[in-house]
VEXMISE-386108 format. One record per residue (C-alpha): y, z, x; residue in three letters. Coordinates in nm, 4 decimals, padded with zeros to 6 digits, always signed. Example, Ala and Ser with C-alpha at 12.3 -4.5 7.8 and 13.67 -1.06 7.14 Angstrom:
BEGIN
+----------+----------+----------+--------+
|        y |        z |        x | residu |
+----------+----------+----------+--------+
| -00.4500 | +00.7800 | +01.2300 |    ALA |
| -00.1060 | +00.7140 | +01.3670 |    SER |
+----------+----------+----------+--------+
This chain:
BEGIN
+----------+----------+----------+--------+
|        y |        z |        x | residu |
+----------+----------+----------+--------+
| +00.0063 | +00.0031 | -00.0028 |    MET |
| +00.3491 | -00.0983 | +00.1182 |    LEU |
| +00.6839 | +00.0915 | +00.0435 |    HIS |
| +01.0243 | -00.0561 | +00.0136 |    PHE |
| +01.3519 | +00.1307 | -00.0577 |    LYS |
| +01.7001 | +00.0224 | -00.0950 |    TYR |
| +01.9900 | +00.2609 | -00.1771 |    SER |
| +02.3566 | +00.2454 | -00.2191 |    SER |
| +02.6498 | +00.4547 | -00.3246 |    LEU |
| +02.8583 | +00.3230 | -00.6303 |    ILE |
| +03.1928 | +00.4729 | -00.7163 |    ASP |
| +03.1285 | +00.4904 | -01.0859 |    ALA |
| +02.9809 | +00.7541 | -01.3037 |    PRO |
| +02.5977 | +00.7520 | -01.3615 |    VAL |
| +02.6209 | +00.6958 | -01.7272 |    GLU |
| +02.8207 | +00.3741 | -01.6378 |    LEU |
| +02.5755 | +00.2436 | -01.3964 |    VAL |
| +02.2879 | +00.3311 | -01.6330 |    TRP |
| +02.4460 | +00.1451 | -01.9167 |    ASP |
| +02.5212 | -00.1645 | -01.7016 |    PHE |
| +02.1258 | -00.1706 | -01.6409 |    HIS |
| +02.0785 | -00.1578 | -02.0130 |    ALA |
| +02.2639 | -00.4771 | -02.0705 |    ARG |
| +02.0757 | -00.7518 | -02.2642 |    SER |
| +02.1835 | -00.9914 | -01.9863 |    ASP |
| +02.0975 | -00.7717 | -01.6992 |    ILE |
| +01.8257 | -01.0018 | -01.5684 |    LEU |
| +02.0518 | -01.3048 | -01.5498 |    GLU |
| +02.3238 | -01.0860 | -01.3598 |    LEU |
| +02.0871 | -00.9385 | -01.1082 |    LEU |
| +01.8754 | -01.2499 | -01.0356 |    THR |
| +02.0239 | -01.3946 | -00.7132 |    PRO |
| +02.1075 | -01.7611 | -00.7645 |    PRO |
| +01.8830 | -01.8951 | -00.4737 |    TRP |
| +01.5705 | -01.7382 | -00.6042 |    GLN |
| +01.3243 | -01.9745 | -00.7659 |    PRO |
| +01.2869 | -01.7585 | -01.0684 |    VAL |
| +01.3208 | -01.8465 | -01.4345 |    GLU |
| +01.3519 | -01.5559 | -01.6913 |    ILE |
| +01.1256 | -01.6268 | -01.9779 |    VAL |
| +01.1714 | -01.3216 | -02.1917 |    ARG |
| +01.3067 | -00.9617 | -02.2125 |    ARG |
| +01.1933 | -00.7354 | -02.4880 |    GLU |
| +01.3250 | -00.3739 | -02.5188 |    GLY |
| +01.5980 | -00.2110 | -02.3114 |    GLY |
| +01.4911 | +00.0434 | -02.0372 |    LEU |
| +01.2513 | +00.2620 | -02.2586 |    GLU |
| +00.8776 | +00.2764 | -02.1979 |    VAL |
| +00.7028 | -00.0270 | -02.3247 |    GLY |
| +00.9827 | -00.2677 | -02.2581 |    ALA |
| +00.8701 | -00.5990 | -02.1165 |    VAL |
| +01.0253 | -00.8480 | -01.8888 |    SER |
| +00.8519 | -01.2022 | -01.8122 |    GLU |
| +00.9471 | -01.4226 | -01.5308 |    PHE |
| +00.8125 | -01.7690 | -01.3848 |    ARG |
| +00.8378 | -01.7437 | -01.0048 |    ILE |
| +00.8054 | -02.0678 | -00.8199 |    PHE |
| +00.5933 | -02.0273 | -00.5125 |    LEU |
| +00.6873 | -02.3651 | -00.3753 |    GLY |
| +00.6113 | -02.6132 | -00.6515 |    PRO |
| +00.3659 | -02.3731 | -00.8238 |    VAL |
| +00.4974 | -02.1669 | -01.0974 |    PRO |
| +00.3312 | -01.8100 | -01.1355 |    VAL |
| +00.3683 | -01.5843 | -01.4491 |    LYS |
| +00.5036 | -01.2354 | -01.3792 |    TRP |
| +00.5095 | -00.9694 | -01.6461 |    VAL |
| +00.6393 | -00.6243 | -01.5740 |    ALA |
| +00.6282 | -00.3394 | -01.8322 |    VAL |
| +00.8370 | -00.0221 | -01.8222 |    HIS |
| +00.5993 | +00.2742 | -01.7863 |    THR |
| +00.8331 | +00.5529 | -01.7458 |    GLU |
| +01.2021 | +00.6336 | -01.8557 |    CYS |
| +01.4183 | +00.9243 | -01.8128 |    VAL |
| +01.7639 | +00.8231 | -01.9830 |    PRO |
| +02.0365 | +00.8430 | -01.7213 |    GLY |
| +01.7938 | +00.9250 | -01.4422 |    ARG |
| +01.5165 | +00.6688 | -01.3729 |    LEU |
| +01.3069 | +00.4074 | -01.5276 |    PHE |
| +00.9835 | +00.2563 | -01.3808 |    THR |
| +00.8423 | -00.1027 | -01.4189 |    ASP |
| +00.4734 | -00.2010 | -01.3275 |    GLU |
| +00.3424 | -00.5538 | -01.2829 |    GLN |
| +00.0959 | -00.6151 | -01.5468 |    ARG |
| +00.0443 | -00.9901 | -01.4549 |    GLU |
| +00.1744 | -01.1540 | -01.1416 |    GLY |
| +00.1398 | -01.2471 | -00.7808 |    PRO |
| +00.0909 | -00.9126 | -00.6354 |    MET |
| -00.2125 | -00.7084 | -00.6085 |    ALA |
| -00.0040 | -00.4112 | -00.7128 |    SER |
| +00.3594 | -00.3462 | -00.7877 |    TRP |
| +00.5395 | -00.0253 | -00.9027 |    VAL |
| +00.9258 | -00.0364 | -00.8933 |    HIS |
| +01.1179 | +00.2825 | -00.9683 |    ARG |
| +01.5023 | +00.2672 | -01.0377 |    HIS |
| +01.6587 | +00.5854 | -00.9819 |    GLN |
| +02.0189 | +00.7096 | -01.0538 |    PHE |
| +02.1777 | +01.0356 | -00.9291 |    SER |
| +02.5215 | +01.1932 | -00.9229 |    GLU |
| +02.6537 | +01.2419 | -00.5670 |    GLU |
| +03.0049 | +01.3722 | -00.5469 |    ASP |
| +03.1094 | +01.2099 | -00.8685 |    GLY |
| +02.9594 | +00.8830 | -00.7600 |    GLN |
| +02.6150 | +00.7271 | -00.8442 |    THR |
| +02.3367 | +00.6869 | -00.5757 |    ARG |
| +02.1346 | +00.4075 | -00.6858 |    LEU |
| +01.7875 | +00.3811 | -00.5357 |    THR |
| +01.5307 | +00.1102 | -00.5782 |    ASP |
| +01.1848 | +00.2132 | -00.4449 |    ALA |
| +00.8883 | -00.0236 | -00.4667 |    ILE |
| +00.5122 | +00.0554 | -00.3795 |    ALA |
| +00.3299 | -00.2839 | -00.3661 |    PHE |
| +00.0309 | -00.4601 | -00.2211 |    SER |
| -00.0203 | -00.8146 | -00.1401 |    ILE |
| -00.3545 | -00.9865 | -00.2780 |    PRO |
| -00.6086 | -00.9799 | +00.0000 |    GLY |
| -00.6190 | -00.6335 | +00.1182 |    GLY |
| -00.4663 | -00.4281 | +00.4002 |    PRO |
| -00.4965 | -00.7137 | +00.6650 |    ALA |
| -00.2805 | -00.9337 | +00.4494 |    ILE |
| -00.0093 | -00.6646 | +00.3731 |    ASP |
| +00.0186 | -00.6255 | +00.7590 |    ASN |
| +00.0387 | -00.9937 | +00.8035 |    TRP |
| +00.2738 | -01.0899 | +00.5244 |    LEU |
| +00.4468 | -00.7367 | +00.4684 |    GLY |
| +00.7371 | -00.8179 | +00.6979 |    TRP |
| +00.8046 | -01.1426 | +00.4883 |    TRP |
| +00.8059 | -00.9716 | +00.1557 |    VAL |
| +01.0234 | -00.6984 | +00.2984 |    TYR |
| +01.2820 | -00.9544 | +00.4155 |    SER |
| +01.2680 | -01.1249 | +00.0663 |    ARG |
| +01.3329 | -00.7862 | -00.1039 |    LEU |
| +01.6009 | -00.6735 | +00.1352 |    GLU |
| +01.7879 | -00.9959 | +00.0442 |    ASP |
| +01.7379 | -00.9496 | -00.3266 |    MET |
| +01.8217 | -00.5801 | -00.3511 |    PHE |
| +02.1440 | -00.6273 | -00.1279 |    ARG |
| +02.2436 | -00.8898 | -00.3903 |    TYR |
| +02.1577 | -00.6681 | -00.6885 |    ARG |
| +02.3175 | -00.3738 | -00.5520 |    HIS |
| +02.6452 | -00.5801 | -00.4554 |    GLU |
| +02.6650 | -00.7070 | -00.8167 |    VAL |
| +02.5986 | -00.3719 | -00.9490 |    THR |
| +02.8659 | -00.2093 | -00.7429 |    LYS |
| +03.1312 | -00.4723 | -00.8115 |    THR |
| +03.0830 | -00.4805 | -01.1872 |    GLU |
| +03.0652 | -00.0911 | -01.2321 |    CYS |
| +03.3538 | -00.0099 | -01.0053 |    GLU |
| +03.5743 | -00.2676 | -01.1683 |    ASN |
| +03.4792 | -00.1345 | -01.4981 |    HIS |
| +03.5318 | +00.2304 | -01.3872 |    ALA |
| +03.8658 | +00.1421 | -01.2482 |    LYS |
| +03.9996 | -00.1084 | -01.5112 |    TYR |
| +03.7830 | -00.0211 | -01.8185 |    GLY |
+----------+----------+----------+--------+
């Protein structure tokens, strides 16, 4: 099992950052434009049972990815798990915590690549680099949107 974590501090209250993630268009907002991803559907908000479905293109090959929310503590965290997709396993926890009047947003992912530990060791660096790019983008968008809203309403 591999572990990835990305965290940033956002100058906005936790409630605002949480509400931003509950927006109906959040997947469109947080998907980097360079990623070969199509959003197929989103059912539910952040609560347990919510479903997000994507079509990810691995080269010319489309791969279905379905994630289901399995945990939700409003204002604090929600977790999604891959139910169908390209990874052997994938558990993504989104955490929100107050830090000196700001919000600490942390994305923590535990995952495995199909093929076992040898493949994890061989391709893990590549997955980490893709995740780093994606979450840098997601956190920058979140920071900009939430800080602007906190400042200008």
